[in-house]
C-alpha positions as CSV (number, residue, x, y, z in Angstrom):
1,M,47.5,120.7,101.1
2,T,48.5,123.2,103.9
3,A,49.7,126.7,103.6
4,A,53.0,125.7,105.1
5,E,53.7,123.0,102.6
6,T,56.8,123.4,100.5
7,A,58.0,121.7,97.4
8,K,61.4,120.3,96.6
9,E,63.2,119.9,93.2
10,V,66.5,118.5,92.0
11,R,68.6,120.9,89.9
12,L,71.7,120.4,87.7
13,A,74.3,122.2,89.8
14,S,77.2,121.7,87.3
15,R,78.0,119.6,84.2
16,P,80.0,116.5,84.9
17,E,83.4,115.7,83.4
18,G,83.4,111.9,83.1
19,T,81.4,110.1,85.7
20,P,78.8,112.3,87.5
21,T,79.0,112.8,91.2
22,L,76.6,114.1,93.8
23,D,78.3,117.5,93.5
24,N,76.6,117.8,90.1
25,F,73.2,118.0,91.7
26,A,71.5,120.3,94.1
27,V,68.2,119.8,96.0
28,A,66.3,123.1,96.5
29,E,63.2,123.9,98.5
30,V,60.7,126.1,96.8
31,E,57.1,127.3,97.1
32,V,54.4,124.9,95.9
33,P,53.5,126.2,92.5
34,K,50.0,127.4,91.7
35,P,48.2,126.2,88.6
36,D,46.8,128.9,86.2
37,A,43.5,128.6,84.5
38,G,43.4,125.4,82.3
39,H,46.2,123.8,84.3
40,I,46.6,121.2,87.1
41,L,48.9,120.8,90.1
42,V,50.3,117.3,90.6
43,R,52.0,116.0,93.7
44,N,54.4,113.4,92.4
45,T,54.6,110.0,94.0
46,W,57.0,108.1,91.7
47,L,60.0,109.4,89.7
48,S,61.9,107.6,87.0
49,V,65.7,107.9,86.5
50,D,67.0,106.6,83.1
51,P,70.3,106.2,81.4
52,Y,69.5,108.7,78.7
53,M,69.6,111.4,81.3
54,R,73.3,111.2,81.4
55,G,73.5,112.7,77.9
56,R,71.3,115.6,79.0
57,M,73.7,116.5,81.7
58,S,76.2,117.5,79.0
59,A,76.0,120.7,76.9
60,A,76.1,118.9,73.6
61,R,72.7,119.0,71.8
62,S,71.3,115.6,70.8
63,Y,67.9,114.3,70.1
64,V,66.7,116.0,73.3
65,A,67.7,119.3,74.8
66,P,70.3,119.3,77.5
67,F,69.4,120.1,81.1
68,E,70.2,123.7,82.0
69,V,72.7,124.4,84.8
70,G,70.9,125.8,87.8
71,K,67.5,124.7,86.6
72,V,65.3,121.8,87.7
73,M,65.7,118.6,85.7
74,D,62.9,116.6,84.2
75,G,61.9,113.1,83.4
76,G,59.1,110.5,83.7
77,A,56.9,110.7,86.8
78,I,53.6,109.6,88.2
79,G,51.5,111.7,90.6
80,E,48.2,112.6,92.1
81,V,46.2,115.7,91.0
82,V,45.8,117.9,94.0
83,E,44.4,121.0,92.3
84,S,42.6,121.3,89.0
85,N,41.6,124.3,87.0
86,A,41.0,122.3,83.9
87,D,38.2,120.2,82.4
88,G,38.8,116.5,82.0
89,V,41.2,116.0,84.8
90,A,39.9,115.9,88.4
91,V,41.4,116.2,91.8
92,G,42.4,112.6,92.9
93,D,43.2,111.4,89.4
94,V,46.6,109.6,89.0
95,V,48.5,110.8,86.0
96,L,51.7,110.0,84.1
97,H,53.7,112.9,82.9
98,G,57.2,114.2,82.1
99,L,58.0,116.7,84.9
100,G,59.9,114.5,87.3
101,W,62.8,115.4,89.6
102,R,60.5,117.5,91.7
103,T,57.8,116.9,94.3
104,H,55.1,119.1,92.7
105,A,54.5,120.0,89.0
106,V,52.1,122.3,87.2
107,L,51.0,120.8,83.9
108,N,48.7,121.4,81.0
109,P,46.3,118.4,80.9
110,S,47.3,117.7,77.3
111,R,50.7,116.7,78.7
112,V,49.4,114.0,81.1
113,R,47.9,110.6,80.7
114,V,45.3,109.6,83.3
115,L,46.0,106.1,84.7
116,D,43.7,103.4,86.1
117,P,45.2,102.4,89.5
118,E,43.1,99.3,89.5
119,A,44.5,97.9,86.2
120,A,48.1,97.6,87.4
121,P,50.4,99.1,90.0
122,V,50.8,102.7,88.8
123,Q,54.6,102.6,88.8
124,A,54.4,99.8,86.1
125,H,53.7,102.7,83.7
126,L,57.3,103.9,84.2
127,S,58.6,100.4,83.5
128,V,57.1,97.3,81.9
129,L,54.0,99.1,80.7
130,G,55.7,102.4,79.9
131,M,58.7,103.7,78.1
132,P,61.1,100.8,78.9
133,G,58.5,98.2,77.8
134,L,57.7,100.0,74.6
135,T,61.4,100.4,73.9
136,A,61.9,96.7,74.3
137,Y,58.9,95.8,72.1
138,A,59.7,98.2,69.3
139,G,63.4,97.5,69.2
140,L,63.0,93.7,69.2
141,F,60.2,93.4,66.7
142,D,60.1,96.5,64.6
143,V,63.8,97.4,64.5
144,A,65.5,94.0,64.7
145,G,62.6,92.1,63.1
146,M,63.0,89.1,65.4
147,R,61.7,85.9,63.9
148,E,60.7,82.6,65.4
149,G,63.7,80.4,66.0
150,D,66.2,83.3,66.1
151,T,69.0,83.3,68.7
152,V,68.7,86.6,70.5
153,F,71.5,88.2,72.6
154,V,70.6,91.1,75.0
155,S,73.3,93.1,76.8
156,G,72.4,94.9,80.0
157,A,69.8,92.2,80.3
158,A,68.9,92.8,84.0
159,G,67.9,96.4,83.3
160,A,64.4,97.7,82.8
161,V,64.6,97.3,79.0
162,G,66.8,94.3,78.6
163,S,64.8,92.1,81.0
164,I,61.6,92.7,79.0
165,V,63.4,92.1,75.7
166,G,64.5,88.6,76.7
167,Q,61.1,87.6,77.9
168,L,59.4,88.9,74.8
169,A,61.8,87.0,72.7
170,R,61.1,83.8,74.6
171,L,57.4,84.3,74.3
172,R,57.6,85.0,70.6
173,G,59.4,81.7,70.0
174,A,63.1,82.6,69.9
175,G,65.3,79.5,69.6
176,R,67.7,80.7,72.2
177,V,67.8,83.8,74.5
178,I,71.1,84.9,75.9
179,G,71.7,87.8,78.3
180,S,74.7,89.5,79.9
181,A,74.6,91.2,83.3
182,G,77.1,92.4,85.9
183,S,76.7,90.1,88.9
184,A,76.1,86.5,89.8
185,E,72.7,87.4,91.4
186,K,71.5,89.2,88.2
187,V,72.6,86.2,86.1
188,R,70.7,83.9,88.4
189,W,67.6,86.1,88.1
190,L,67.7,86.1,84.3
191,R,68.1,82.4,84.1
192,D,66.0,81.1,86.9
193,D,63.2,83.7,87.1
194,L,62.9,85.2,83.6
195,G,63.6,82.1,81.6
196,F,66.7,83.1,79.7
197,D,68.4,80.0,78.2
198,V,71.9,81.3,79.1
199,A,73.1,84.3,81.1
200,F,76.7,85.3,81.9
201,N,78.5,87.8,84.1
202,Y,80.5,90.0,81.8
203,K,83.0,90.6,84.6
204,D,83.9,86.9,84.7
205,G,85.9,87.1,81.4
206,P,86.1,88.5,77.9
207,V,82.6,89.0,76.6
208,R,83.6,87.6,73.2
209,D,84.7,84.3,74.8
210,Q,81.6,84.0,77.0
211,L,79.2,84.8,74.1
212,R,80.9,82.3,71.8
213,E,80.3,79.6,74.4
214,A,76.7,80.7,75.0
215,A,75.9,80.8,71.3
216,P,77.8,78.1,69.5
217,G,75.4,78.4,66.5
218,G,75.9,82.2,66.3
219,V,73.5,85.1,67.0
220,D,70.7,86.3,64.8
221,V,69.6,89.3,66.8
222,Y,71.6,91.5,69.1
223,F,69.8,94.1,71.3
224,D,72.4,96.5,72.4
225,N,72.2,98.5,75.6
226,V,75.9,98.6,76.4
227,G,78.1,99.1,73.3
228,G,81.9,98.7,73.6
229,D,83.1,95.2,74.0
230,H,79.6,93.8,73.9
231,L,79.0,95.3,70.5
232,E,82.3,94.0,69.2
233,A,81.6,90.5,70.6
234,A,78.1,90.5,69.1
235,I,79.5,91.4,65.6
236,S,81.9,88.5,65.9
237,A,79.1,86.1,66.8
238,L,76.6,87.4,64.4
239,N,75.2,85.2,61.6
240,V,74.9,86.2,58.0
241,H,72.0,88.7,57.7
242,G,71.9,89.2,61.4
243,R,70.3,92.3,62.9
244,I,71.5,94.7,65.6
245,A,69.1,97.1,67.3
246,V,71.1,99.8,69.1
247,C,69.1,101.1,72.1
248,G,71.9,102.5,74.2
249,M,75.6,102.3,74.9
250,I,75.9,102.9,78.6
251,S,79.5,101.7,78.7
252,Q,80.4,104.9,76.8
253,Y,78.2,107.5,78.5
254,N,80.9,108.7,80.9
255,A,83.8,108.5,78.5
256,T,85.9,111.6,78.2
257,E,87.5,110.6,74.9
258,P,85.7,109.3,71.8
259,A,85.4,105.5,71.8
260,P,87.0,103.6,69.0
261,A,84.5,102.0,66.6
262,P,84.2,98.2,67.0
263,R,87.5,96.9,65.5
264,N,85.6,94.2,63.6
265,L,83.0,96.5,61.9
266,A,84.3,95.4,58.5
267,Q,82.4,92.1,59.1
268,I,79.3,94.0,58.0
269,I,80.3,93.4,54.4
270,A,80.8,89.6,54.5
271,K,77.9,89.0,57.0
272,R,75.6,91.5,55.4
273,F,74.2,92.3,58.7
274,T,72.1,95.4,59.5
275,M,72.7,97.7,62.5
276,R,70.1,100.4,63.3
277,G,69.8,102.8,66.1
278,F,66.4,103.8,67.3
279,L,64.5,106.1,69.7
280,V,61.3,105.0,71.3
281,G,59.6,108.2,70.3
282,D,59.7,107.1,66.7
283,H,57.5,104.1,67.5
284,E,54.6,105.8,69.3
285,H,52.3,104.2,66.7
286,L,53.0,100.9,68.3
287,R,51.9,101.9,71.8
288,Q,48.3,100.4,71.6
289,E,49.5,97.3,70.0
290,F,52.2,96.9,72.7
291,L,49.7,97.5,75.5
292,D,47.2,95.1,73.9
293,E,49.8,92.3,73.7
294,V,52.0,92.9,76.8
295,G,49.3,94.1,79.3
296,P,47.7,90.7,79.6
297,L,51.1,89.0,79.8
298,V,52.0,91.2,82.8
299,R,48.6,90.6,84.4
300,D,48.9,86.8,84.0
301,G,52.4,86.7,85.3
302,R,53.9,85.5,82.0
303,I,56.1,88.6,82.0
304,A,57.8,89.2,85.2
305,Y,59.4,92.5,86.3
306,T,61.1,93.9,89.3
307,E,62.0,97.3,90.6
308,T,64.8,98.9,92.6
309,V,63.2,101.6,94.7
310,V,64.9,104.4,96.4
311,R,62.8,106.6,98.8
312,G,62.8,110.4,98.9
313,I,63.5,113.2,96.5
314,E,66.8,113.8,98.2
315,R,67.9,110.4,97.2
316,A,67.1,110.8,93.5
317,P,70.7,111.7,92.6
318,H,72.0,108.7,94.4
319,A,69.5,106.5,92.5
320,F,70.7,107.9,89.2
321,L,74.4,107.3,90.0
322,D,73.6,103.8,91.2
323,L,71.8,103.2,87.9
324,L,74.8,104.3,85.9
325,S,77.1,101.9,87.8
326,G,74.7,98.9,87.5
327,G,73.3,99.1,91.0
328,N,69.8,98.3,89.9
329,T,67.9,95.1,89.0
330,G,65.0,95.9,86.7
331,K,63.6,99.5,86.8
332,M,65.2,102.1,89.0
333,L,62.5,104.2,90.7
334,V,62.3,106.9,93.3
335,R,59.3,106.9,95.6
336,L,58.3,110.1,97.2
């Protein structure tokens, strides 16, 4: 690291009203921070952008604090330790941490996880072996309680979470795996490459009609990443004692008015279905079980994953906006 080297960071310039724009972000050049005693300096190599970050751009407090206007944002990241004043983490180590949206980060070593670059591509720990993968695993098996023979419907199935949900369901013996996506190419990928039994483009017609055709015997498990018309369609198709795991509702993240509840929610009485929201942080106890089961499946190629990679810290806002509009297949990443 040279004396002339500078760092860059992405700040929240203003809070969006409705759909975010590039004007809501600012890229600033700053001095490379210095680690105090007991801390490390990491040069980031991979940044994660995720749908939940849209909620943090608003002022309303939720399960995680909002980003502050004028301050650097944060999120999942992977980087190389370039200076260490701490025991247990050495210069050259590759670490996973939560201070993304910047080129350099000072961290307490208790807030990082050292990765083995030989075990898997390091960026996989931001996708299939990281938060999205654990989200898929916990939501499908712990929250929704998927059983062998179940018909499983996944919305947003070509995303980082949904694509893993469908493959895990298939490998655990689901009777039928159905996914929705927003383009013909994504539909082809789900069906031909990931092994979904049926996939449809939600832009081709009403979701309710397409789902009814895809699941003539009804749906036992719905993994919701979208909300809105997808949730309403899933409720209509749900079998008695079906289960809904609500991971996200990306169709509503940019809404300026409250969305109406599904118009058919009263079916919960006759169908006796369960609907449960969840956060991956509540399922940290499953991490080792998840890694033990899914790690070998990834290494053997029985679980496939893909990435949409944007290069450069200046392009991170573009990557995030593309993510919200469905411009990604698999995990959206920024490579520095």
